[in-house]
Legacy VTK file of the C-alpha trace (Angstrom):
# vtk DataFile Version 3.0
C-alpha trace
ASCII
DATASET POLYDATA
POINTS 303 float
143.997 -2.222 -86.729
147.568 -2.722 -88.058
148.408 -0.726 -91.183
148.763 -2.367 -94.549
152.650 -3.443 -94.832
152.120 -3.674 -98.879
151.123 -0.556 -98.751
153.791 1.040 -96.445
156.408 -0.557 -98.776
155.077 1.086 -101.572
154.876 4.442 -100.263
158.004 4.690 -98.232
161.090 5.338 -99.841
163.730 7.266 -97.661
165.157 7.283 -94.184
163.000 10.222 -93.466
159.948 8.661 -94.574
160.631 5.872 -92.115
161.745 7.955 -89.268
157.925 9.916 -90.188
156.275 6.695 -90.107
157.815 4.869 -86.881
156.893 8.243 -85.001
153.473 8.159 -86.105
152.688 4.547 -85.861
154.337 4.625 -81.838
152.668 7.407 -80.997
149.265 5.877 -82.434
149.924 2.747 -80.293
150.736 4.541 -76.971
154.350 2.862 -77.051
156.161 3.579 -73.922
159.794 4.758 -73.931
162.683 5.210 -71.184
165.217 2.715 -72.741
167.830 4.905 -74.173
165.586 7.410 -75.677
162.371 9.250 -73.914
160.337 10.150 -77.010
158.822 8.428 -80.318
161.320 10.760 -82.690
164.386 9.986 -80.994
163.271 5.914 -80.736
162.404 6.179 -84.391
165.930 7.546 -85.395
167.736 5.020 -83.411
165.786 2.123 -84.641
166.115 3.215 -88.140
169.934 4.109 -88.294
170.831 1.443 -86.294
168.560 -1.102 -88.033
170.367 0.234 -91.669
173.814 0.053 -89.956
174.362 3.435 -89.853
176.184 5.848 -87.418
173.352 6.549 -85.089
174.525 9.865 -84.411
174.567 10.730 -87.912
171.311 11.351 -89.146
171.669 14.541 -91.462
173.693 13.019 -94.346
171.194 9.817 -94.811
167.497 11.401 -94.229
166.790 11.434 -97.904
169.000 8.075 -98.850
166.265 6.003 -100.577
166.254 2.271 -99.267
166.233 -0.719 -101.286
163.384 -3.130 -100.811
164.863 -5.621 -98.408
165.837 -2.428 -95.905
162.207 -1.177 -96.636
160.632 -4.879 -95.763
163.175 -4.864 -92.697
162.072 -1.288 -91.203
158.543 -2.338 -91.620
159.126 -5.437 -89.649
160.983 -3.425 -86.962
158.593 -0.851 -86.717
155.675 -3.524 -86.537
157.782 -5.441 -83.622
158.204 -2.664 -81.779
154.440 -2.295 -81.192
153.150 -5.648 -81.354
155.832 -7.125 -78.789
156.175 -3.753 -76.803
159.771 -4.969 -76.469
162.488 -2.156 -76.392
164.072 -1.346 -79.253
167.333 -2.182 -77.791
166.196 -6.016 -77.731
164.929 -5.975 -81.186
168.273 -4.635 -82.370
170.685 -6.055 -79.866
172.291 -2.785 -79.506
172.510 -0.073 -76.756
174.625 2.956 -76.547
176.151 4.554 -73.539
178.431 7.849 -74.347
178.930 6.669 -77.792
180.142 3.171 -76.790
178.209 0.419 -78.490
176.863 -2.750 -76.437
175.357 -6.032 -77.138
172.147 -6.245 -75.118
169.498 -9.108 -74.994
166.298 -10.079 -72.662
169.173 -11.222 -69.975
169.869 -7.912 -68.671
168.257 -4.422 -68.625
168.815 -1.932 -71.264
171.713 0.162 -70.590
170.426 3.832 -69.520
172.358 4.807 -66.078
172.443 8.249 -65.502
175.944 7.499 -63.944
177.062 7.388 -67.216
176.183 10.945 -67.925
177.774 11.991 -64.364
180.892 10.367 -65.250
181.508 11.674 -68.543
180.647 15.403 -67.655
182.476 17.951 -69.479
183.964 19.688 -66.519
184.866 16.455 -64.949
183.240 14.368 -62.160
182.927 16.617 -59.100
184.132 13.727 -56.570
187.520 12.881 -58.652
190.025 15.579 -59.625
192.345 13.472 -61.512
191.071 10.648 -63.812
194.703 8.837 -63.920
194.760 8.755 -60.071
191.890 6.344 -59.602
193.487 2.651 -60.041
190.624 0.522 -58.814
186.954 0.652 -59.512
184.120 -1.530 -58.704
180.646 -1.844 -60.585
178.251 -3.609 -58.282
174.859 -4.866 -60.124
176.803 -4.588 -63.613
174.404 -6.138 -65.717
175.411 -5.668 -69.327
178.716 -4.642 -68.073
178.422 -1.130 -69.497
179.329 1.065 -66.646
182.405 -1.487 -65.760
183.472 -0.817 -69.798
182.937 2.785 -69.280
184.902 3.165 -66.298
187.497 1.350 -67.723
187.425 3.818 -70.558
187.487 6.976 -68.193
189.962 6.019 -65.925
192.978 4.628 -68.108
195.420 3.582 -65.080
192.333 1.288 -63.458
191.559 -2.378 -63.077
187.644 -2.852 -63.030
185.904 -5.702 -61.135
182.114 -6.093 -61.934
179.806 -8.094 -59.829
176.119 -9.540 -60.703
173.722 -11.975 -58.899
172.594 -13.009 -62.485
174.787 -15.633 -64.367
172.839 -14.807 -67.475
173.537 -10.792 -67.202
177.359 -12.122 -66.641
177.063 -13.915 -70.101
176.125 -10.509 -71.800
178.670 -8.834 -69.695
181.723 -11.220 -70.868
180.886 -10.823 -74.360
180.766 -7.017 -74.081
184.127 -7.181 -72.446
185.514 -9.204 -74.689
184.205 -7.255 -78.032
185.750 -4.424 -76.641
189.007 -5.603 -75.865
188.901 -5.369 -72.373
189.747 -8.490 -70.695
192.860 -7.610 -69.449
191.351 -4.658 -67.429
187.903 -5.998 -66.350
187.219 -9.171 -63.980
183.789 -10.312 -63.876
182.599 -11.813 -60.743
179.165 -13.869 -59.782
177.758 -13.079 -56.253
175.680 -11.052 -53.966
176.775 -7.310 -54.024
180.259 -7.521 -52.426
180.213 -11.320 -51.145
182.892 -12.341 -53.829
185.210 -9.550 -52.980
186.575 -10.365 -49.424
189.471 -8.140 -48.718
189.560 -6.139 -51.667
189.448 -2.001 -51.568
188.553 0.195 -54.567
189.270 4.027 -55.050
185.713 4.092 -56.551
182.601 2.035 -56.459
179.916 2.875 -58.944
176.119 1.234 -58.851
173.014 1.210 -60.421
171.280 -1.555 -58.285
167.094 -2.282 -58.259
165.282 0.304 -56.750
161.845 -0.134 -57.755
159.163 -0.639 -55.065
156.792 -3.523 -55.156
153.654 -0.989 -56.266
155.777 0.430 -58.929
156.346 -3.297 -60.308
152.848 -3.788 -60.471
151.987 -0.928 -63.002
155.455 -1.169 -65.071
154.566 -0.721 -68.867
155.016 -3.837 -71.021
158.393 -2.520 -72.298
159.512 -3.002 -68.636
158.196 -6.077 -68.092
160.527 -7.261 -70.864
163.233 -6.714 -68.723
164.468 -9.380 -65.561
162.480 -8.446 -62.900
165.428 -9.192 -60.624
167.455 -6.528 -62.188
164.423 -3.734 -61.060
163.006 -5.366 -57.974
164.169 -3.324 -55.068
162.477 -4.761 -52.217
160.048 -3.396 -49.665
160.299 0.216 -50.391
162.747 -0.192 -53.160
165.906 0.994 -51.472
166.504 -2.809 -49.632
169.560 -2.898 -51.570
170.703 0.540 -51.339
170.953 0.005 -47.828
172.843 -2.897 -47.960
175.190 -1.203 -50.245
175.585 1.753 -47.998
176.357 -0.713 -44.822
179.332 -2.348 -46.590
180.591 0.010 -48.791
183.119 1.655 -46.085
184.581 -1.358 -45.323
185.569 -1.907 -49.536
186.719 1.552 -50.238
190.003 2.898 -49.895
190.399 6.100 -47.559
190.229 8.676 -50.162
187.223 6.636 -52.016
183.635 7.234 -52.779
180.498 5.653 -53.627
178.384 6.797 -56.645
175.055 5.187 -56.552
171.693 5.533 -58.483
168.502 5.094 -56.752
165.735 6.642 -58.673
163.130 8.714 -57.204
163.922 7.117 -53.608
165.798 10.377 -52.473
163.326 11.152 -49.674
163.493 7.754 -47.806
167.505 7.787 -48.152
167.475 11.574 -46.806
165.119 10.763 -43.785
166.973 7.566 -43.060
170.454 8.758 -43.320
169.914 12.332 -42.110
173.236 12.148 -40.472
175.042 11.693 -44.093
176.144 14.545 -46.311
174.909 12.890 -49.733
176.043 14.981 -52.742
172.834 14.885 -54.851
173.567 14.821 -58.855
171.295 16.058 -61.880
171.457 14.934 -65.255
169.601 16.395 -68.208
166.849 13.922 -67.429
167.170 13.671 -63.940
167.004 15.531 -60.427
168.577 13.994 -57.341
168.434 10.034 -58.419
172.092 10.018 -58.067
174.418 10.344 -55.028
177.844 10.492 -54.230
179.466 10.329 -50.903
183.000 9.520 -49.689
184.147 6.752 -47.245
185.118 9.403 -44.967
181.833 11.205 -44.846
180.525 7.664 -44.116
183.002 7.169 -41.258
182.521 10.482 -39.339
178.957 9.759 -38.162
LINES 1 304
303 0 1 2 3 4 5 6 7 8 9 10 11 12 13 14 15 16 17 18 19 20 21 22 23 24 25 26 27 28 29 30 31 32 33 34 35 36 37 38 39 40 41 42 43 44 45 46 47 48 49 50 51 52 53 54 55 56 57 58 59 60 61 62 63 64 65 66 67 68 69 70 71 72 73 74 75 76 77 78 79 80 81 82 83 84 85 86 87 88 89 90 91 92 93 94 95 96 97 98 99 100 101 102 103 104 105 106 107 108 109 110 111 112 113 114 115 116 117 118 119 120 121 122 123 124 125 126 127 128 129 130 131 132 133 134 135 136 137 138 139 140 141 142 143 144 145 146 147 148 149 150 151 152 153 154 155 156 157 158 159 160 161 162 163 164 165 166 167 168 169 170 171 172 173 174 175 176 177 178 179 180 181 182 183 184 185 186 187 188 189 190 191 192 193 194 195 196 197 198 199 200 201 202 203 204 205 206 207 208 209 210 211 212 213 214 215 216 217 218 219 220 221 222 223 224 225 226 227 228 229 230 231 232 233 234 235 236 237 238 239 240 241 242 243 244 245 246 247 248 249 250 251 252 253 254 255 256 257 258 259 260 261 262 263 264 265 266 267 268 269 270 271 272 273 274 275 276 277 278 279 280 281 282 283 284 285 286 287 288 289 290 291 292 293 294 295 296 297 298 299 300 301 302
């Protein structure tokens, strides 16, 4: 049974109260996470801080701040909507963050959460790139909201970035983010199927977070994931169909010293078996092991 909203409005007063309430309600309702947060506490913190237009990385100063009536009503409605609709919080708030950069998101794109962002922003630098200033051209395949293309523009100051997606709806969201973050002079958006709109172009770096969910997984996705465009998740027969196409064509679109950084989910065993002759460098992040690979053009051509 839903909790009494009027009782909650009377009893909950502070940021701390609403975070605690959100955690309890979401755990009780068996809400599923994975769209920028991995647990009920982080989700509640994000929802409360973002919902109150507070910095999402500064909880401590606001924990005991009291909310006015309209804010309390908004927080109750937000928590109730998260449970009732099972939509990811980022859809309810139209906001997601990658490495501290804010992005507009809605149901036209998957919620940004690629491990590639963490890898590119590693404190000791990304292992495949010795000097970010030497990167002058980047391609982001399956760009979705444009988050990785925008991150690349920030990380590689000398680079122009091409971003491709098959979904016109996704590109509309990407265009909004590119304009909002004032990067229209450096990021070009292209509609098409992978490399199709880019004939004759070559890049120092290709990054991609393509669809890689297999049909069996698609069948059992929780409602939170079903709220996202299936086109952005469905990777075909064993989940690796699009990854194979990228591997086949990437060498033709890379400069001699260029490389490919690709997220593939849990399909490493498939790729390792099928491409046993390729020396993939598998990269780990805080929340993943071997779900992203790096390989250079030279390594792909030497087989």
